[in-house]
C-alpha positions as CSV (number, residue, x, y, z in Angstrom):
1,M,29.0,-25.0,-3.4
2,T,25.2,-24.7,-2.5
3,N,24.3,-21.3,-1.5
4,K,22.7,-21.0,2.0
5,I,19.6,-19.1,2.5
6,L,17.8,-18.0,5.7
7,V,14.2,-17.1,5.7
8,T,12.7,-15.6,8.9
9,G,9.0,-15.7,9.6
10,A,9.2,-18.8,7.7
11,G,6.0,-20.3,9.5
12,G,3.8,-17.4,8.0
13,F,1.9,-17.1,5.0
14,I,4.3,-15.4,2.7
15,G,7.5,-17.3,4.5
16,G,6.2,-20.7,3.6
17,F,6.2,-19.8,-0.2
18,I,9.5,-18.4,0.2
19,V,11.0,-21.3,1.5
20,E,9.4,-23.8,-1.1
21,E,10.9,-21.7,-3.7
22,A,14.3,-21.6,-2.0
23,L,14.2,-25.5,-2.0
24,N,12.9,-25.7,-5.5
25,R,16.0,-23.7,-6.6
26,G,18.3,-25.8,-4.8
27,F,19.4,-23.6,-1.9
28,D,20.3,-25.0,1.4
29,T,17.2,-23.6,3.1
30,W,17.1,-22.7,6.7
31,A,13.7,-21.4,8.2
32,G,13.7,-19.2,11.1
33,V,10.4,-19.8,13.1
34,R,9.5,-20.1,17.0
35,S,9.1,-23.5,18.4
36,S,5.6,-22.6,19.0
37,T,4.7,-21.7,15.3
38,S,2.8,-24.2,13.1
39,H,5.1,-26.0,10.9
40,E,2.0,-27.1,8.7
41,F,3.5,-25.7,5.5
42,L,7.1,-26.6,6.2
43,Q,7.0,-30.4,6.2
44,D,10.2,-30.8,3.8
45,D,13.0,-33.1,5.2
46,R,15.7,-30.5,3.6
47,I,14.7,-27.6,5.9
48,T,16.8,-26.9,8.8
49,F,14.9,-24.9,11.5
50,V,16.3,-22.1,13.4
51,D,14.8,-20.4,16.5
52,L,16.7,-17.1,17.1
53,D,16.1,-14.9,20.0
54,Y,15.8,-11.4,18.2
55,A,14.5,-9.8,21.5
56,H,17.6,-10.4,23.4
57,P,20.9,-9.2,21.7
58,E,23.4,-10.9,24.0
59,K,21.7,-14.2,23.5
60,L,21.1,-13.8,19.9
61,R,24.7,-13.1,19.6
62,S,25.6,-16.2,21.2
63,Q,23.3,-18.2,19.0
64,L,24.8,-16.7,15.9
65,T,28.4,-17.3,17.3
66,V,27.5,-21.1,17.6
67,L,25.8,-21.2,14.2
68,K,29.3,-19.4,12.5
69,E,31.2,-22.2,13.9
70,K,29.0,-25.1,12.8
71,M,28.1,-23.8,9.3
72,G,30.0,-20.5,8.7
73,G,27.0,-18.2,8.0
74,W,24.1,-17.7,5.2
75,D,24.6,-16.3,1.7
76,Y,21.3,-14.5,1.7
77,I,18.6,-13.8,4.5
78,V,15.1,-13.0,3.7
79,H,13.8,-11.2,6.7
80,N,10.1,-11.9,6.2
81,L,9.5,-11.5,10.0
82,G,6.9,-8.9,11.0
83,V,3.3,-8.3,12.2
84,T,0.7,-6.2,10.4
85,K,-1.9,-5.9,13.3
86,C,-1.1,-5.5,17.1
87,K,-2.8,-5.1,20.5
88,N,-0.6,-2.2,21.3
89,K,0.9,0.4,18.7
90,E,4.1,0.0,20.6
91,D,4.3,-3.7,19.3
92,F,4.7,-2.5,15.6
93,Y,7.8,-0.7,16.6
94,R,9.1,-3.4,18.9
95,I,8.9,-6.1,16.2
96,N,8.7,-4.6,12.9
97,Y,11.7,-2.1,13.8
98,Q,13.6,-2.8,17.1
99,L,13.9,-6.8,16.3
100,V,15.3,-6.1,12.9
101,C,17.9,-3.6,14.5
102,N,18.8,-6.6,17.0
103,F,19.2,-9.0,14.4
104,V,21.3,-6.6,11.8
105,D,23.7,-5.7,14.8
106,A,24.3,-9.2,15.8
107,L,25.0,-10.1,12.2
108,I,27.6,-7.2,12.0
109,A,29.1,-8.1,15.4
110,C,29.5,-11.8,14.6
111,D,31.0,-11.1,11.4
112,M,27.9,-13.0,9.6
113,V,26.4,-10.1,7.3
114,P,25.4,-12.1,4.1
115,R,26.1,-11.2,0.5
116,K,22.3,-9.9,0.6
117,F,19.6,-9.2,3.1
118,I,16.3,-8.6,1.5
119,Y,13.9,-6.8,3.8
120,M,10.4,-7.3,3.4
121,S,8.7,-4.0,3.9
122,S,5.4,-2.7,2.4
123,L,3.8,0.0,0.1
124,S,2.3,1.3,3.5
125,A,5.7,2.6,4.0
126,W,5.1,5.1,1.7
127,G,1.7,6.2,2.8
128,K,-0.9,7.8,0.6
129,G,-0.5,8.4,-2.9
130,D,-2.3,11.2,-5.0
131,E,-6.2,10.7,-4.3
132,V,-7.2,13.3,-6.6
133,N,-5.6,12.2,-9.8
134,H,-4.5,8.8,-8.9
135,T,-1.0,9.3,-10.2
136,P,1.4,6.3,-9.4
137,I,3.5,6.4,-6.1
138,K,7.1,6.8,-7.0
139,L,10.2,5.9,-5.3
140,T,11.2,9.7,-5.7
141,D,8.3,10.5,-3.6
142,T,8.5,11.7,-0.1
143,P,7.3,8.9,2.2
144,R,4.4,9.9,4.5
145,P,3.0,6.6,6.0
146,D,-0.2,7.5,8.1
147,T,-0.5,4.0,10.0
148,E,1.8,2.7,12.9
149,Y,2.5,-0.2,10.8
150,G,4.0,1.8,7.8
151,K,5.8,3.9,10.1
152,S,7.5,1.0,11.8
153,K,8.4,-0.5,8.2
154,L,9.7,2.9,7.2
155,M,11.9,3.2,10.2
156,T,13.6,0.0,9.7
157,E,14.1,1.1,5.8
158,Q,15.8,4.1,7.2
159,Y,18.1,2.2,9.5
160,L,19.4,-0.2,7.1
161,A,20.0,2.7,4.8
162,S,22.0,4.2,7.6
163,L,24.6,1.4,7.9
164,P,27.3,2.2,5.5
165,D,28.1,-0.8,3.1
166,F,25.2,-3.1,4.4
167,P,24.2,-5.1,1.5
168,Y,20.2,-4.5,2.0
169,M,17.7,-4.9,-0.8
170,I,14.1,-3.6,0.2
171,L,10.9,-4.9,-1.4
172,R,7.6,-3.0,-0.8
173,P,4.8,-5.4,-1.9
174,T,1.1,-4.0,-2.5
175,G,-1.7,-6.5,-1.0
176,V,-0.4,-9.9,-1.2
177,Y,-3.0,-12.6,-1.9
178,G,-2.9,-16.2,-2.5
179,P,-3.5,-19.7,-1.0
180,R,-3.2,-19.9,2.8
181,E,-3.9,-15.9,3.3
182,K,-6.6,-15.0,5.8
183,D,-7.5,-11.6,5.3
184,Y,-8.7,-11.7,1.7
185,L,-10.4,-15.1,2.7
186,L,-12.7,-13.0,4.7
187,M,-13.4,-10.9,1.9
188,M,-14.2,-14.1,-0.3
189,Q,-16.3,-15.5,2.6
190,S,-18.4,-12.5,2.4
191,I,-18.8,-12.6,-1.5
192,Q,-19.8,-16.4,-1.1
193,A,-22.5,-15.3,1.3
194,G,-23.7,-12.7,-1.2
195,F,-22.5,-9.4,0.0
196,D,-19.4,-7.5,-0.8
197,F,-19.0,-4.7,1.5
198,G,-16.7,-1.8,0.2
199,V,-15.5,1.4,2.2
200,G,-16.2,4.9,0.9
201,Y,-17.8,6.5,-1.9
202,K,-14.9,8.3,-3.7
203,K,-13.2,6.6,-6.3
204,Q,-10.7,3.9,-5.1
205,L,-7.9,2.2,-7.2
206,I,-6.3,-0.9,-5.4
207,T,-3.3,-3.0,-6.5
208,F,-2.3,-6.6,-5.9
209,I,0.2,-9.0,-6.0
210,Y,-0.2,-12.9,-6.1
211,V,2.3,-14.7,-3.4
212,K,3.9,-16.7,-6.2
213,D,4.8,-13.6,-8.2
214,L,6.0,-11.9,-4.9
215,V,8.3,-14.9,-4.1
216,R,9.7,-14.5,-7.9
217,A,10.3,-10.8,-7.0
218,I,12.3,-12.0,-4.1
219,F,14.7,-14.2,-6.1
220,A,15.0,-11.7,-8.8
221,A,16.3,-9.5,-6.2
222,I,18.5,-12.1,-4.9
223,E,20.2,-12.6,-8.2
224,A,20.4,-9.2,-9.6
225,P,23.9,-7.3,-9.2
226,I,22.5,-4.6,-7.2
227,V,22.3,-3.7,-3.4
228,R,21.0,-0.8,-1.5
229,R,18.1,-0.4,-3.5
230,A,14.4,-0.5,-2.6
231,Y,11.3,-1.4,-5.3
232,F,7.5,-1.4,-5.2
233,I,6.0,-4.9,-6.1
234,S,2.9,-4.9,-7.6
235,E,0.8,-6.1,-10.6
236,E,1.1,-3.2,-13.1
237,Q,-2.7,-3.0,-13.7
238,A,-5.1,-1.3,-10.9
239,Y,-8.6,-2.2,-10.0
240,T,-11.6,-1.3,-8.2
241,S,-13.2,-3.5,-5.6
242,S,-15.9,-4.3,-8.1
243,G,-13.5,-5.6,-10.3
244,F,-11.8,-7.9,-7.4
245,R,-15.8,-8.8,-6.7
246,K,-16.5,-9.9,-10.1
247,Y,-13.4,-12.3,-10.2
248,V,-14.0,-13.8,-7.1
249,A,-17.7,-14.2,-7.6
250,A,-17.2,-16.0,-10.9
251,E,-14.9,-18.6,-9.3
252,L,-17.4,-19.3,-6.6
253,G,-20.3,-19.4,-9.0
254,K,-22.4,-16.5,-7.6
255,R,-24.5,-14.8,-10.0
256,C,-25.8,-12.3,-7.7
257,V,-23.7,-10.6,-5.1
258,I,-25.0,-7.5,-3.1
259,P,-22.6,-4.5,-3.2
260,I,-22.8,-2.6,0.2
261,V,-20.8,0.5,0.8
262,V,-19.6,1.7,4.2
263,P,-19.1,5.2,4.8
264,C,-15.6,5.9,6.3
265,W,-16.6,7.5,9.3
266,F,-18.9,4.4,10.0
267,L,-16.0,2.1,9.4
268,W,-13.7,4.4,11.9
269,I,-16.6,3.8,14.7
270,I,-16.6,0.0,14.0
271,S,-12.7,-0.2,13.9
272,V,-12.3,1.9,17.3
273,V,-15.0,-0.5,19.3
274,A,-13.6,-3.9,17.6
275,E,-9.9,-2.7,18.6
276,W,-11.3,-1.9,22.0
277,I,-13.0,-5.1,22.3
278,G,-9.9,-6.9,21.0
279,G,-7.9,-5.2,23.7
280,L,-10.1,-6.4,26.5
281,R,-9.9,-10.0,25.3
282,G,-6.3,-9.7,24.9
283,K,-6.4,-10.2,21.1
284,T,-5.6,-8.5,18.0
285,S,-8.5,-7.4,15.9
286,T,-8.9,-7.8,12.0
287,L,-10.6,-4.4,12.2
288,N,-8.7,-1.7,14.0
289,R,-7.5,1.9,13.2
290,D,-4.6,0.9,11.2
291,K,-6.8,-1.1,9.0
292,Y,-9.2,1.6,8.8
293,R,-6.6,4.0,7.3
294,I,-5.7,1.3,4.9
295,M,-9.0,0.5,3.7
296,C,-9.9,4.4,3.3
297,Q,-6.9,5.1,1.1
298,R,-8.0,5.8,-2.3
299,N,-5.0,5.2,-4.4
300,W,-2.6,2.1,-4.2
301,V,-1.2,2.5,-7.5
302,C,2.6,2.5,-7.5
303,D,5.4,2.9,-10.1
304,T,7.0,-0.3,-11.2
305,T,9.1,0.8,-13.8
306,P,12.6,0.5,-11.9
307,T,11.5,-3.1,-10.7
308,R,10.9,-4.0,-14.4
309,E,13.9,-2.3,-15.8
310,E,16.4,-3.0,-12.9
311,L,15.3,-6.4,-11.7
312,G,13.8,-7.7,-14.7
313,F,10.7,-8.6,-12.9
314,I,7.4,-8.7,-14.4
315,P,4.4,-10.5,-12.7
316,Q,3.0,-13.4,-14.4
317,Y,-0.5,-13.6,-12.8
318,S,-3.3,-11.1,-13.6
319,L,-5.7,-10.8,-10.6
320,E,-8.2,-13.1,-12.4
321,E,-5.6,-15.8,-12.8
322,G,-4.4,-15.4,-9.2
323,V,-8.1,-15.6,-8.0
324,R,-8.9,-18.6,-9.8
325,E,-5.9,-20.5,-8.3
326,T,-6.4,-19.0,-4.8
327,V,-10.1,-20.1,-4.9
328,A,-9.5,-23.5,-6.2
329,W,-7.0,-23.9,-3.3
330,Y,-9.5,-22.5,-0.6
331,K,-12.0,-25.1,-2.1
332,A,-9.9,-27.8,-2.0
333,N,-8.7,-27.4,1.6
334,K,-12.4,-26.5,2.6
335,W,-11.6,-23.1,3.6
336,L,-14.3,-21.9,1.4
């Protein structure tokens, strides 16, 4: 019998790649997307779409009850639904925390708990690492998130851990990049224009995970005989902003890129103003106070030893290889 998998947030950057891989692996694949969400990268006829109302528990339970009668339930759920920026900080907790609680509670109430519930969290849930010696962030460290995004993710992790016998797996990726992603695209567009903006003058080590490697980690978590564990997902090598610039510039054929370093205090002013203007327009701003704290963090190195030893997962893409493939896609699709 074919295993059934539900991918929530399937219309997003990462979600589309998860769906593609699930189809490639022969899963009966369900994509959780709102009717208003773009289906641009969800064109395969084998996909079954479902629009669940996470905000209204009674309606959600009714939807799940009907689905249970029709198809039984899902063997695996990858909960990829979430937001990284919001107009109001309360929305982080409403979407990244409360909606997950509603969904999990409804699964339990309807006796539709899957064999595994993969929750996509973030390295931001652990907060700042050692910014003096740059020692890797470890699973055993006490989490100290300093962003609303990170706090909302950590709250959800703690909620899942509080449920007796609930078969969760938590993945905490670092910066995810790849084709279709738009935040790193902005950085690449800046480099294409001949400028590379960095933040702060102190040493900063940043880490990355290519989206296709992240998807491989998700399925490694599905296949592993493990539940109720959490893992950092990252390429094992750390980089500086100049390293990232070098690879992007090479793929864009830019021989001269001017590095411009913005002081953290100045970025704070810009972020607050941008967030305020976005609020007046009723839109989210790419630059905001949460993003400021993320950009000013100096240590994004994490210990992936448990990921390697317990899940058998080792990234296949180096940053250079991932950037090459990403830039090629952007060029082919006229994003660059």
